[in-house]
One Martini backbone bead per residue (centre of mass of N, CA, C, O) as a GRO file, in nm:
protein
  151
    1MET     BB    1   1.054   0.734  -1.450
    2LYS     BB    2   0.810   0.857  -1.266
    3ILE     BB    3   0.569   0.785  -1.044
    4THR     BB    4   0.363   1.009  -1.125
    5ASP     BB    5   0.333   0.910  -1.417
    6SER     BB    6   0.198   0.626  -1.335
    7LEU     BB    7  -0.059   0.797  -1.189
    8GLU     BB    8  -0.192   0.884  -1.426
    9GLY     BB    9  -0.544   0.855  -1.390
   10VAL     BB   10  -0.554   0.769  -1.104
   11ARG     BB   11  -0.786   0.706  -0.826
   12ARG     BB   12  -0.690   0.415  -0.701
   13LEU     BB   13  -0.451   0.340  -0.432
   14PHE     BB   14  -0.271   0.086  -0.319
   15LEU     BB   15  -0.115   0.041   0.007
   16ASP     BB   16   0.141  -0.095   0.092
   17THR     BB   17   0.360  -0.120   0.348
   18ALA     BB   18   0.633   0.003   0.254
   19PRO     BB   19   0.542   0.293   0.165
   20VAL     BB   20   0.446   0.377   0.450
   21ILE     BB   21   0.708   0.337   0.602
   22TYR     BB   22   0.886   0.522   0.425
   23PHE     BB   23   0.726   0.777   0.496
   24VAL     BB   24   0.720   0.785   0.809
   25GLU     BB   25   1.049   0.707   0.828
   26GLN     BB   26   1.219   0.834   0.603
   27HIS     BB   27   1.357   0.685   0.386
   28PRO     BB   28   1.643   0.742   0.215
   29GLN     BB   29   1.570   0.596  -0.068
   30TYR     BB   30   1.219   0.639  -0.075
   31PHE     BB   31   1.098   0.912   0.017
   32ALA     BB   32   1.072   1.083  -0.236
   33ALA     BB   33   0.865   0.901  -0.378
   34VAL     BB   34   0.644   0.884  -0.149
   35ARG     BB   35   0.599   1.183  -0.118
   36GLU     BB   36   0.471   1.218  -0.400
   37VAL     BB   37   0.232   1.040  -0.338
   38PHE     BB   38   0.124   1.186  -0.076
   39GLU     BB   39   0.081   1.455  -0.227
   40LEU     BB   40  -0.132   1.348  -0.420
   41LEU     BB   41  -0.333   1.264  -0.206
   42GLN     BB   42  -0.361   1.563  -0.092
   43ASN     BB   43  -0.374   1.726  -0.410
   44SER     BB   44  -0.595   1.523  -0.527
   45PHE     BB   45  -0.802   1.258  -0.658
   46LEU     BB   46  -0.634   1.070  -0.509
   47MET     BB   47  -0.690   0.745  -0.354
   48GLY     BB   48  -0.619   0.576  -0.080
   49VAL     BB   49  -0.553   0.226   0.012
   50ALA     BB   50  -0.612   0.027   0.309
   51SER     BB   51  -0.539  -0.230   0.541
   52PRO     BB   52  -0.495  -0.425   0.815
   53ILE     BB   53  -0.228  -0.530   0.714
   54THR     BB   54  -0.079  -0.274   0.687
   55LEU     BB   55  -0.107  -0.184   0.980
   56ALA     BB   56   0.014  -0.433   1.121
   57GLU     BB   57   0.290  -0.422   0.980
   58CYS     BB   58   0.368  -0.131   1.076
   59LEU     BB   59   0.346  -0.203   1.402
   60VAL     BB   60   0.561  -0.412   1.485
   61ARG     BB   61   0.817  -0.241   1.545
   62PRO     BB   62   0.698  -0.030   1.740
   63TYR     BB   63   0.606  -0.243   1.948
   64SER     BB   64   0.884  -0.385   2.002
   65LEU     BB   65   1.013  -0.081   2.081
   66GLY     BB   66   0.800   0.121   2.218
   67GLN     BB   67   0.679   0.330   1.986
   68THR     BB   68   0.417   0.527   2.034
   69GLN     BB   69   0.433   0.752   1.820
   70LEU     BB   70   0.466   0.566   1.573
   71GLN     BB   71   0.205   0.424   1.609
   72GLN     BB   72   0.022   0.675   1.585
   73ASP     BB   73   0.114   0.757   1.303
   74PHE     BB   74   0.005   0.510   1.157
   75ILE     BB   75  -0.287   0.514   1.252
   76GLU     BB   76  -0.361   0.794   1.143
   77LEU     BB   77  -0.282   0.766   0.846
   78ILE     BB   78  -0.476   0.510   0.789
   79THR     BB   79  -0.760   0.582   0.977
   80ASP     BB   80  -0.724   0.931   0.986
   81ASN     BB   81  -0.788   0.991   0.654
   82ASN     BB   82  -0.915   1.151   0.375
   83ASN     BB   83  -0.693   0.999   0.159
   84ILE     BB   84  -0.760   0.723   0.325
   85GLU     BB   85  -0.891   0.402   0.286
   86PHE     BB   86  -1.018   0.183   0.524
   87VAL     BB   87  -1.027  -0.168   0.455
   88LEU     BB   88  -1.203  -0.422   0.548
   89ILE     BB   89  -1.205  -0.777   0.632
   90ASP     BB   90  -1.564  -0.866   0.589
   91LYS     BB   91  -1.567  -1.060   0.338
   92GLN     BB   92  -1.590  -1.356   0.186
   93ASN     BB   93  -1.485  -1.287  -0.098
   94VAL     BB   94  -1.205  -1.190   0.000
   95ILE     BB   95  -1.115  -1.458   0.121
   96LEU     BB   96  -1.143  -1.630  -0.134
   97GLU     BB   97  -0.959  -1.455  -0.313
   98ALA     BB   98  -0.701  -1.493  -0.143
   99ALA     BB   99  -0.678  -1.796  -0.188
  100GLN     BB  100  -0.667  -1.791  -0.495
  101ILE     BB  101  -0.417  -1.613  -0.521
  102ARG     BB  102  -0.224  -1.791  -0.366
  103ALA     BB  103  -0.255  -2.036  -0.553
  104ARG     BB  104  -0.186  -1.897  -0.831
  105TYR     BB  105   0.103  -1.734  -0.717
  106ASN     BB  106   0.262  -1.817  -0.469
  107ILE     BB  107   0.192  -1.642  -0.212
  108GLN     BB  108   0.155  -1.479   0.053
  109LEU     BB  109  -0.121  -1.428   0.242
  110PRO     BB  110  -0.099  -1.124   0.297
  111ASP     BB  111  -0.068  -1.052  -0.002
  112ALA     BB  112  -0.334  -1.173  -0.096
  113PHE     BB  113  -0.506  -0.982   0.076
  114GLN     BB  114  -0.415  -0.721  -0.051
  115ILE     BB  115  -0.518  -0.782  -0.334
  116ALA     BB  116  -0.815  -0.844  -0.260
  117VAL     BB  117  -0.872  -0.564  -0.146
  118ALA     BB  118  -0.799  -0.401  -0.400
  119LEU     BB  119  -1.019  -0.530  -0.572
  120ALA     BB  120  -1.269  -0.469  -0.390
  121ALA     BB  121  -1.184  -0.143  -0.401
  122ARG     BB  122  -1.115  -0.061  -0.695
  123CYS     BB  123  -0.828  -0.055  -0.781
  124ASP     BB  124  -0.586   0.057  -1.022
  125VAL     BB  125  -0.339   0.027  -0.810
  126PHE     BB  126  -0.034  -0.126  -0.683
  127LEU     BB  127   0.178  -0.037  -0.406
  128THR     BB  128   0.523  -0.133  -0.384
  129ASN     BB  129   0.845  -0.341  -0.302
  130ASP     BB  130   0.741  -0.626  -0.435
  131ALA     BB  131   0.835  -0.801  -0.708
  132ILE     BB  132   0.654  -1.059  -0.687
  133LEU     BB  133   0.382  -0.895  -0.751
  134LYS     BB  134   0.411  -0.886  -1.071
  135ARG     BB  135   0.245  -1.147  -1.126
  136ILE     BB  136   0.008  -0.989  -1.121
  137THR     BB  137  -0.296  -0.947  -1.340
  138GLU     BB  138  -0.552  -0.789  -1.213
  139LEU     BB  139  -0.333  -0.557  -1.157
  140PRO     BB  140  -0.136  -0.301  -1.133
  141VAL     BB  141   0.217  -0.308  -1.046
  142LEU     BB  142   0.410  -0.101  -0.834
  143VAL     BB  143   0.765  -0.061  -0.801
  144LEU     BB  144   0.979   0.139  -0.656
  145GLU     BB  145   1.256   0.031  -0.764
  146ASP     BB  146   1.167   0.126  -1.078
  147PHE     BB  147   1.219   0.423  -0.987
  148LYS     BB  148   1.301   0.736  -1.010
  149ILE     BB  149   1.483   0.916  -0.782
  150THR     BB  150   1.390   1.231  -0.648
  151GLU     BB  151   1.469   1.568  -0.496
   0.00000   0.00000   0.00000
């Protein structure tokens, strides 16, 4: 099954960190799949959603290596894009939900915040490459590794 098949009928897609990095850095194994996702974001009614956690995690390596153009590429893609909604973590209910999710599923706090933001933003699906997040039952989690990669 192709990833685009799993996104049929989806209106709001949360973008975890790995898919964004794979797209911007054109990862050899995953770029074809994430390119399909970003083409859907550009050419359909699908809206991407990202959080400050996504942005911060994407920027760690470019900051540590002093790659200013790559930093700018991530910032523009996530915060200055008509097809991606950048959702701030500014509500107490999101913070409380993140704590509950972390406690319920024993996942890392950044991952719990990602799920909490996705839920608060009413995402239909959560796109990641972290198989541990398949434990989440509050919304469907798509893991890139599970999809046939086509060129």
